[in-house]
N, C-alpha and C positions, 0 to 999 in steps of 0.2 A: 504493500500500500504506500501511497505517496503522502499520507497524512491529510488528504482532502476527500471530500465527498461532494460531487456536483459543484466543485469550485470553492467550497467552504472548508476552512481548517477544522480538524476534529475538535480542537480546543474550543473553537467558537461554538461548534454544535453542542458540546457538553455544557458550556456556559448558558447557551440558549435554552437547553432542556431544563436546567436547574431553575432558571428564571420562570419558565413556563409552568413548572411544577409548583413554584411558590405562588404564582398568580392564580392557578387553578385552586390551590389550597385556600388562599385568601378569599376568592370569590365564592367558594363552596362553604366556607365557614360562616354559618348564619345563626348565631346564638339568639335566644329570645331576648327581646329588647326591654321588657318590663324591668324596672329597677326600683330600689328603695328611693323614696322621695320623688318619684315620678319620672316620666320621659318627656322631652321637649316636643311640643306640638308646633309652637311658633316662638322663637327666641331670637329677636334681632334688636340691636340697639336703636334702630329707627323708631321703634315704639317706646317712647320715653315718658314715664311718670304717670300714665293714665290707665284706668281700668279698661280692659278689652271686652269684658262681659260675655264670656263664652256661653254658647248653647250647644247641646249635644243630642244626637238621636242614634238609635241602633241602625246598623247597615244590614241587619238580618243575616249576617254571616259570622257573628261572633266579635265583630269590630264595631266601629262607630264613625259617624260623620260629626264634625265640629265646625261651627261657624262663629265669627266674632267681628267686632268693629275694629278696624286696623288703621293706624295713623301714620304709616311709614311714608305716605305721599304728601303729607302736610295737612290734608283734610281726612275725614273718616271715610273708609271704604269697607265693604263687606267681603271678608275672605273666608275660605273654607279649606278643610283638610280631612282626609280619611285616614283613620288609624286601624291597623289590622289586629286580629286576635292575639298576635305575638308582641304588640306594642310598636311595630314599625309604621312610620308614616308612609303612605302609599302614593301620594301625589308629590308635586314639586315642593322642594324644601321651602319651608316658611309659608306654605299654603298658596292657593290660587285665588285671584280676584273674581268675583261674580259679576261685577259691573265695570265696564271701561268707560267712565264718565268723570268729568272734573268736579261734579257736584258732590255733596255729602250724602253717603248712604250709611245707615247705622241701625242699631238695635234690632238685629236679625232674630227671627224665630225659626226653628227647624223641627220637622217630624219625618219619620220614615214614610216612604210611599208604599210599603208593603211588597215591593217587587225588587228590592235590592238597591234602590236609589233613595232620594229624599226630596221633599218640598221645603222651600225656604221663602219667608216673607220678611220684608224690612221697611223701615221708614226712609223715604227718598226725597231729597231736596232739589232734584233737577228742574222742577218747576220754579219760576221766579215768584210765584204768587203764594204758594203754601206747600207744606209737606204732604206727600201722598204715599200710598202703600203700593209696593211692587212685589212680585213673586216670581220664583223660578223653580224649575224642576231639574235635578241633575241625576245622572246615572252613576254607576259605581266607578267609572273612570274619571269622573269630574266634568263630563261633558254636559253643557246646557241643552235641555230637551225642548225648551220653549224659546221664544224669540230672543235675540241678542239683547243683553242688558235687562231682561225680565219683562213681564207683562204688567201693565197698570191694572190693579185689582178693581178699581172703580173710579168714576169721575167725581170724586169727593176728596177733601183733605183728610188726613188720618194720622193718629198717634195711638200708642199703647196697644199693640197688636196682640190678638189671641189667634192661634193657628191650630186647627183640628183636622184630622183626616175624615174623609167622607166615604161611606160604605160603597159608593158607586165608582170609586177610583180617583176622586179629586180631593179638594180641600174646602173647608169652611174658614173664612177669615172674618173676624169681628174687630172693631176698633172704635175709638172716639173721634168723631168728626166735628171739629170746632168751627162753628159758623159765626162766632162773635157773641151774639146774644144768647145762643144756646149751645150746649155740649151734647150733640146727638150721638147715639150709639147706632152703628151701621154694621150690617153683615152682608157678605157676598159669598157665593159659591162658584168655584172654578172647577171645570171638569179635568180629566186627566191630561188633556191637551192644552190647558190654560185658557179655555174659552169661558167667558162669563155666562153663567146659567140663569142669573137673576138680572134685574134692571141694571143698566150701565152705571147708575148712581148708587147701586147697592140697595138693600132693604133697610129703611130707616125704622128702628124699633123704639126709639125714645127721642124726644125733642124738648125735654125740659131745660130750664135755665141753670140747673144745679151743676156744680163742678164734678168732673170725673178724673180720678187720679191714676197714675201708672200702676198696673198690676191688678186692676179691679174690673176688667172686662174678660169674661171667659166664655168660650164657645165649645160645644161638642155636637156630634151627629146624633140623630134620634133613631137610627136604624131603619127609617122608612123614607129616606130621601131628603128629609129636612134637618132641622137642628134646634138646639136650645142655646140661648145666650143668657148669662147671668151677669149683673153688673151692680156696682155700688155707686150711688149718685147723690149729690147734695153738698152743701158747703161744709167746711171742715168741722168735725164733731157732730154734724147733723146728717151724715150720710145714711141712706136707706138702701136695702138690698132688693133688687127687682129681678124678674125673669120674664122671658118671652119664648114662645114656641113658634118656629117658622116651618111652614109646610114645604113639601117638595117643590112646589111651584113658586116659592118665595112669599106666599101669603102669610099674614099674621093670624095665628090660630087662637091667641088669647087677646084680651082687651088692649086697645091702643096704649102705648107707653108701658105695657107689661103689668105684671101682678107683683104686689109686695109679698116677699117670702115670709117675713116675720113681723114687720110692723114696728121694729125698734129704731134706735138712733145709734149713730157711730158704728155702723155695720160695715166692716172692711175685710180685706184679705180673703177674697172669694176663691173658692175651689169647687170643682164640679167633675162628676164622672157619670157615665150612663148606668142605668139599672137594667135588670134582665127583662123588664116588661115594657120597654120603650119609653120609660120616663128618665128621671135624673136624680142623682144624689148631690146635694149642694151643701157646702160648709162655709162658715164665715166666723170672724171674730167680732164680738160685741164689746167694744172698748169702754162702753158705759158701765157694764157689769164686770168687765175684765174676764169674760168667759168665752169659750169656743162652743159653737152650736153646729148641728147638722140636721138637714131636713131631706125627706124624699118627696118628690113631686111627680104625680102621674101625668100622662099625656094631656089630660083635660085641665091641668093646673091645680088639682086638689092636693092639699098637704096631707101626707099619710102618717107623719110622726108628730101629731099634736099641732096646735096653732102657732106655737113659737119655736118648734123644733126640739131636738134632743140635746140637753146640756151635757157637754163632754167634760167640763171642769175648768179650772183656773188657767189664766194666761200668765200669771205672775212669774217672773223669773227670766224673761227674755226668750230668745229663740224664735221670734216671731216670723210670720210668713211674709217675707219681703218681696216675693214675686208671686204672680198668679199661679195658684194650684201647686206650688212647690211642696206643700205638705198635705196634699189630697191625692190619693192614688187608688184606683180600683183594685180590688183584691182578687179578681178573677172568678169569684164565686157569687157574684151578685151584690156584694157589699163594697166597703171602702176602708182603706187605712187613712185616718185623719190625725194629724199632729197638732198638739197644743202645748206650748212651753216645752218642758223637759220630757213629755210623754207622747206616745203614739197609741191611739185606740183603734181597734178593729170593730167596725159596725157591720152586722150581717144584714141581709135583705129585709128582715123584719124590724130593724131598728134596735136590736139588742146589742149591748156592749159585750163583745166576746172576751176581752182581756180585762175583766174586773171593772171596778168603778172608774179608776183613773187611766188605766191602760199600761202598756209596757214603758219602762223608763229607759231612755237611751243615754242619759248622763245624770249624775247626782249633783253636779255643779249647779248652784242656784242662779247664776247670772253669767255675764260676759261671754255669751254665745249668740249667734244669729245666722241668717242665711241658710236655714235648714232646707234640705231637699230630700225627698223620699223616692225610693225605687223598689217596686215589687220584684221579688226574686223569681217570679213566674211559677212559684210553687205555693208555699203557704206563709212565707216570712217576708220581711221588708228590711231594706237597708236605709239608714239615715246618715246623711253627710252634713257637716256644718262647719262654720268658722268659729274657732275658739280664740277669743281676744286675750292676749297676755297683759301683764301689768304695765308694759311700756311699749312704745312703737318698735316694730321689728320682731315682735314675739307673737304675731298672729299666725295660727296654723290651721290646717284642715284635718278634721277628725271624721271617723266613721263608727257606726254601731250596727250590728246585725241583730234584729229581734226575730226570734223563731216563731213557729206556728202557735206556740203557747203564750206568746207575749213576753218571753224571757230574753233579756239581753245576753248575747253570747260573745261580745268583744270586750269584756271587762266592765266594771260598773260605770266607768266614764269614757268608754269607747277606746278606739285605737287611733293613734296619730298617723295620718296618711303622709303628711309632709311636715317636717320640723327643721328645715334648713334655715339659715339666718335670713333675716328680713321677712316681709309679710307675704303670706299666701291667703287668698280670700276669694269669695264669690264662687263657690263650687256649683257645678251642674253635673247630672249623672244620668245614665241610661242602663237598661238591662243588657247583658251580653247574650241573652237567650239561652244560657246554660246554667242558670242558678247563681250567676255572679253579676257584677256591675262594673262599668267603666266610668270614672269620674274625672272631670277636667276643672281647672281653676286658674284664676289670675295669680301670677307669681312674680315677685320683685327681687328674687335672690341675686340677680346680676345687675341691680341698680337701674333697671328699666322694665317696662311692661313686657310680660311674656306669658305664655300658656304652657302648662304642664298637665299630664294625665297619668292616672294609675289604674290598675286592675285589681279588683278585690273579689273574694268569695266569702262564704259564711265563716270560714276559718280565719281569714285575715287578708293581708296584702299579697298579691301574686307577683313574684319576681322571676318566674319561669313559666313559659307557656305550657310546659309539661305538667304543671300542677293543676291544670284545668281538668274538669270532669271529662272522661272519655265516653260518656253516655251520649250516643248520637241522636237519641230521640228528642223531639221538640218538647219544651216545657208546657206548651199549650197546643191545641189542635191546629193543624196547618192545612189549608186548602190550596192545592197547586192550580195553576192555570190549566184549563182543559186543553186537550189536543185531539185532532187538529182544531185550529181556530183561526179564521172562520171555518165552518164545517158544513158538510152535506154528504150523506144523509144522517150520519151519527157521529158522536164524539165521546171521548173518554174523560171522566172526571176522577182525579186521583186526590186522596187526602190521607192525612196521618193523624192519629190520636195517641196521646202519651199514656193513657190508661183506659181501662174498661169503662164504657159509659153508653148512655142512650144517645143515638145519633139520628139526626134528621137531615136529609139532603133534599132541597126543594128548588124547583125552577120557577122563576117569576118573569113576566114580560116587562117591557119598559115603563108600563104604567103602575107597576107594583102588584099586579094581579097574579095570583098563584096559577101556574100552568099545570104542573105535575109534581108529585112527591115521589122521589126515587128511592129513598131509604127512610125507614122509621122503625128502628130496632136497636137492641143492645148489641154492641160490638166490642171485641177485644182490642187491646192496644196494638198499634202497628199501622202498616200501610194498607189502604183499601182502594178498590176501583169500582166505579159504577158507570154504566153506559146510558146515554140519552139518544133516542132515535128521532127526535124532533116531533114527538107526538104529545098531546095533552093527556089528562087523566081519563078522558073518554076514548082514547085510542085514535083520535083524529090528528092528522098532520097540521102543524101550526104554520103560520105565514112567515115569510122572510122577515128578519129583523134582529134587534138586540134583545138578548135574554140574560138573566142573572141566575147564577148558581149560588145557593146559600147553604152552608153547613151550620147546624146548631147542635152543640153537645151538652147534654144534661141541662138544657134550657138556660145555660149561662153563657158559654162561649159561642160566638158566631162570627163568621167570615163570609164575604161575598166576592165572587169573581164575575166578570163580564164576558159574554161570548156573542158571536154573530152567526146566525143561521142563514145560509145562502140557498137559493133554489136554481 
């Protein structure tokens, strides 16, 4: 041999091979990224000194979407990032902007779209006249699915957004529209393509002169194509709690300006969740009596738990609900978890307190805590995250507590610290990981500028390795997959999965909400099931071309709907 191969010296080849092996090793070495004190979501010195106010939603794959207001360009913009189940950020480092516009966009809200993506709404100042509400839908790659820079939700001004998913694949958006003399409450429905389904100006459900404050407008779907909105309205210390039911066509089903829920004063911190009968469970703080209350309202507007609601107990000691619904979470069994001060109470569908008179205690510390946020573990327990304020600046930390199905705290009497690095950590938000755990994000000032960090927890504590997650692949709640084929002719397959044995009903509805055919009505075991629909109604007659909805209901509590198109 002459010491060469194809003109290259052997020494060079050996050197090249060693470098290649090192590169392959480094590229293939992919340790889990979750770490003590959190992993960075966005940490750039361009964000200096202000709160980024993160919001988070599940990506339905064990990870999460995170949005925030970002000031790196000099004015506020809305940015987003996706974080995977292992703690790795999946999009461009430091996040991606949702709007390419020189005006201010801020205070975003986000929810899962149920198909691996997310819906986002925000306050937008691109109009020179007033602030408006815009929205966008993104997929798992961060691509915008609606028009560039978002769609305008309505031709009205808007502040203080509440965002909720709609059972037909779109969203409900409610907000305060300030017209000067009055502070109206307005709601709009957008379909899955971003089209307005109700009037261009939205549906005005209140037009009183009283003030409406941040965090006191809440919207949810009603399971029948419409929705509920609850809001607190009135001058400071004279606020009253109201509700309205909106039909699928945008009509008001209750009296103009809504119904009073309790008739008290200084009723704020509104939370709401759906009940299994098409109504709603609503909670609020009565600051006159310093107590927390909860009420169940049926679709006709009747109060089911007494005239003034169920008294949950004292609010003394801090830990207040500083954001809409942050301490009100549906329990997956027709009731709700509702927080008040240092406690969390579970209320069942009959209005009974499941966890004793006061509820489960998530900390014994009597004060110096706030910004609590609750997350259902998708089983029978609940996580609580909060800000714990130290005796001096720079000692503010994020804590968590897991309260099990019996109302017993499992993370120590005062919880577990999530992040205890120097300087302040504040304003947590959290979402389920779909596997019995939760992902939490917060504002972090450890590096002397505004940043966002995130952590992963389960009922045991903080996860610092992806391999500590549960290996159980079953969903925590029933899951209805999209039918296939879709569109279809003459028949289609509907696949669904249930986590445990239960009574299952699968029903077909037309676009007007009329029942067409019931495909399943029986007790089924846990696992994956398939059912076919041949385009016929319950009388065996072929139905016409059009849009149809498949709905699964399990144990009269869980329900999910998918849309399909029948072609001829």
